[in-house]
C-alpha positions in Angstrom: 12.1 0.2 -3.1 10.2 1.8 -0.1 10.7 5.6 -0.4 9.9 8.6 2.1 6.1 8.4 1.5 6.0 4.6 2.2 8.4 5.0 5.5 6.6 8.4 6.7 3.5 6.6 6.7 4.8 3.3 8.1 6.4 5.2 11.0 3.1 6.8 12.1 1.1 3.7 11.9 4.0 1.9 13.9 3.8 5.0 16.5 0.4 4.5 16.8 0.3 0.5 17.6 3.5 0.5 19.8 2.8 3.5 21.7 3.9 3.4 25.1 4.7 -0.3 24.7 8.1 -1.9 26.1 10.3 -4.1 24.3 9.7 -7.5 25.5 12.4 -9.6 22.9 14.2 -9.5 20.1 14.5 -12.5 17.7 17.2 -12.2 15.6 16.1 -14.5 12.4 19.0 -13.5 9.8 22.3 -13.0 11.6 23.8 -11.1 8.9 21.3 -8.2 8.9 22.2 -6.8 12.3 25.0 -4.1 11.5 25.8 -3.2 14.8 27.5 -4.8 17.7 26.9 -2.5 20.8 24.8 -1.7 22.1 23.4 -5.2 22.1 19.5 -5.8 21.3 19.3 -7.3 24.8 20.1 -3.9 26.4 16.8 -2.7 25.2 14.7 -5.1 26.5 12.1 -3.9 29.1 12.7 -0.1 27.9 9.1 1.4 26.5 9.3 3.0 23.3 9.4 6.8 23.2 8.3 7.2 19.7 8.6 5.6 15.8 9.7 8.1 13.4 11.6 8.3 10.0 14.7 10.0 8.5 15.1 9.7 5.0 14.6 5.9 4.0 15.3 4.8 7.5 12.6 3.7 10.2 14.0 5.3 13.5 12.4 3.5 16.6 13.3 5.4 19.6 13.2 4.0 23.1 13.3 6.1 26.7 16.6 7.1 27.4 17.7 8.0 23.6 18.8 4.5 22.2 17.3 3.8 19.0 16.8 1.1 16.7 17.2 1.9 13.0 15.4 -0.3 10.2 16.5 0.0 6.4 14.1 -2.1 4.1 16.6 -1.5 0.8 15.1 -2.9 -2.2 12.8 -5.7 -1.1 12.7 -5.5 2.7 8.9 -5.6 4.0 7.6 -5.0 7.7 4.7 -6.6 8.9 2.8 -6.0 12.2 1.6 -9.2 14.1 -1.0 -9.2 16.7 -0.5 -11.2 18.5 3.2 -12.1 17.7 4.0 -15.4 15.7 6.6 -17.8 16.3 7.1 -18.7 12.5 10.1 -18.1 10.5 8.6 -17.0 7.2 11.6 -17.2 4.4 13.6 -14.2 4.4 13.0 -13.4 7.7 15.5 -11.0 9.5 14.0 -9.7 13.0 11.1 -9.9 15.3 10.8 -7.1 17.6 8.3 -7.9 20.0 6.4 -5.4 22.1 4.1 -7.5 24.4 1.0 -8.6 22.3 2.5 -6.9 19.1 5.5 -8.1 17.2 7.2 -6.1 14.2 8.5 -8.6 11.8 11.1 -7.4 9.1 11.9 -9.8 6.2 12.9 -9.6 2.5 11.8 -10.8 -0.6 14.8 -10.3 -2.7 17.7 -12.5 -2.8 20.5 -9.7 -2.3 19.8 -9.5 1.8 20.5 -5.8 1.5 17.7 -5.0 4.4 19.3 -4.5 7.9 19.0 -2.9 11.3 21.0 -1.2 13.9 20.8 -0.7 17.6 22.2 2.9 18.5 23.4 4.8 21.4 21.7 8.4 22.1 23.9 10.7 20.1 25.3 8.3 17.3 23.3 8.6 14.1 25.2 5.6 12.6 24.2 5.4 8.8 22.1 8.7 8.9 25.0 10.7 9.7 25.8 11.3 6.0 22.4 12.0 4.9 21.6 14.9 2.9 18.4 17.2 3.9 15.0 16.2 3.6 13.0 17.8 0.4 10.9 19.9 2.6 14.2 21.3 4.2 14.9 24.9 2.9 18.5 23.4 2.9 17.2 21.2 0.1 16.2 24.2 -1.7 19.4 25.7 -1.5 21.3 22.9 -3.0 19.0 22.9 -6.1 18.8 26.5 -6.7 22.7 27.1 -5.6 24.6 23.8 -6.7 26.8 23.9 -10.0 26.8 20.0 -10.4 27.6 18.5 -13.7 25.8 15.4 -12.5 22.6 14.4 -13.9 19.4 15.1 -12.0 17.9 12.1 -11.9 21.0 10.6 -10.2 21.2 13.9 -7.9 17.5 12.8 -6.6 18.6 9.3 -5.8 21.8 10.4 -4.2 20.8 10.0 -0.3 24.1 12.4 0.6 22.6 14.8 -1.6 18.7 14.7 -0.7 17.2 11.7 1.7 14.4 9.8 0.9 14.0 10.0 -2.7 14.5 6.8 -4.8 14.2 5.6 -8.4 10.3 5.8 -8.4 9.8 9.3 -7.2 13.0 10.5 -9.0 11.1 9.3 -12.3 7.5 10.9 -11.0 9.1 14.3 -10.0 11.4 14.9 -13.3 7.9 14.0 -15.2 6.2 16.3 -13.5 8.5 19.0 -13.8 9.1 17.9 -17.4 12.8 17.9 -17.4 15.1 15.2 -18.9 16.5 12.8 -16.2 19.9 13.3 -18.1 20.0 16.7 -18.0 23.0 18.1 -15.6 21.9 20.3 -12.9 24.2 22.8 -14.0 22.2 23.2 -17.2 19.1 24.1 -15.4 17.6 27.5 -15.4 16.7 29.2 -12.3 12.8 28.9 -13.3 13.5 25.0 -13.8 15.4 24.7 -10.6 12.2 26.1 -8.8 9.9 24.0 -10.9 12.3 20.9 -9.8 12.1 21.7 -5.9 8.0 22.5 -6.6 7.5 19.2 -8.2 9.5 17.1 -5.8 7.6 18.4 -2.8 4.5 18.2 -4.5 5.1 14.7 -6.0 6.1 13.3 -2.2 3.4 15.0 -0.6 0.6 13.5 -2.6 2.1 10.1 -2.4 2.2 10.6 1.6 -1.6 11.2 1.5 -2.2 8.1 -0.8 0.1 6.1 1.8 -1.7 7.2 4.7 -4.9 5.6 3.8 -3.0 2.1 3.7 -3.8 0.0 7.3 -0.8 -2.8 9.0 2.9 -2.8 8.2 4.0 -2.8 4.6 4.0 -6.3 3.6 2.9 -6.4 -0.2 5.6 -8.3 -2.5 5.3 -5.5 -5.0 4.9 -1.8 -4.3 5.2 -0.1 -7.7 1.8 0.7 -8.4 2.1 3.2 -6.2 4.1 5.5 -8.6 2.6 7.7 -11.3 5.3 7.6 -13.9 8.0 4.9 -12.5 7.2 1.2 -13.5 4.8 2.5 -16.1 6.5 2.0 -19.4 4.0 2.1 -22.3 1.2 3.9 -20.6 0.0 7.4 -21.4 1.8 10.5 -19.8 -0.3 12.5 -17.1 1.1 15.5 -19.1 0.4 14.7 -22.6 -0.5 11.3 -23.0 2.4 10.2 -25.1 3.5 6.7 -24.2 6.0 6.7 -21.7 9.3 5.3 -22.3 12.3 3.7 -20.5 15.8 3.9 -20.5 17.2 0.5 -19.3 20.6 -0.4 -17.2 21.8 -3.3 -16.0 19.8 -3.3 -12.7 17.0 -0.6 -13.2 15.4 1.4 -15.4 14.5 5.2 -15.7 10.8 6.3 -17.3 10.3 9.2 -18.8 8.0 10.9 -21.7 9.9 11.9 -24.9 7.6 14.7 -25.6 7.6 16.2 -22.4 10.9 15.7 -21.0 13.4 15.0 -23.9 12.4 17.1 -26.9 11.1 14.2 -28.4 14.0 12.1 -28.3 14.0 8.2 -27.1 16.8 6.2 -26.0 15.9 2.3 -26.0 19.3 1.2 -24.2 21.4 3.9 -22.1 24.4 1.9 -22.8 24.3 2.1 -26.5 22.9 5.7 -26.8 24.3 9.1 -26.2 23.2 11.4 -23.2 20.0 13.4 -23.6 20.4 17.0 -23.1 
């Protein structure tokens, strides 16, 4: 799933590519992908783009007057920049937003069809209304340092209501850098461990953003997992100690960790059949 660094760098590329262009038309290619009914996409026709930005994992396309289009790519959504716009309908296509001689095509590689888009009035934050603070926000540090939650830290980092923009991939990378078990509760962490967790999250995301800024065009690759340092790298050496990374497998995903650095040498082959690491 594209996370904060991918969506931030993508928003910057879109802002440069579409600056001062007006929306020419919207081609709805996947009818269940539009999550709102008012205002209609047609009401945005002719409005110049004011800026392209990001909030959490949402791409935010703002138009003159304050109306916005939100795009969420979910697990397997991708975004192509077309210049000139195409007339084709690739498999998994959801919508094509045309800005004169340039278009944005949102499509999905997955079968669950979770990617979507919203058209919002000024002042209506839609699904962004319940997002937690950004990782760089002081409010995020305050939550980590002051919250007494018994939830596991990997779960908290992936909870968009707790902190916006981090998913499974950068949660794995963050906890490996902080040398913390993914299964420890926030309550069990000492103050130094909490401070290290905040610093690790911010540094992992900042480094990933710099790498993403070297990318050009849209966000089109079918697989994006190679961008992570730990996630999706089971069996490869830990960057801290060179111990082979292990994974805990769930029904729909896995958590990657280093036994030596993060779980005091304990290994779990299957989370459903093993006790929680502390």
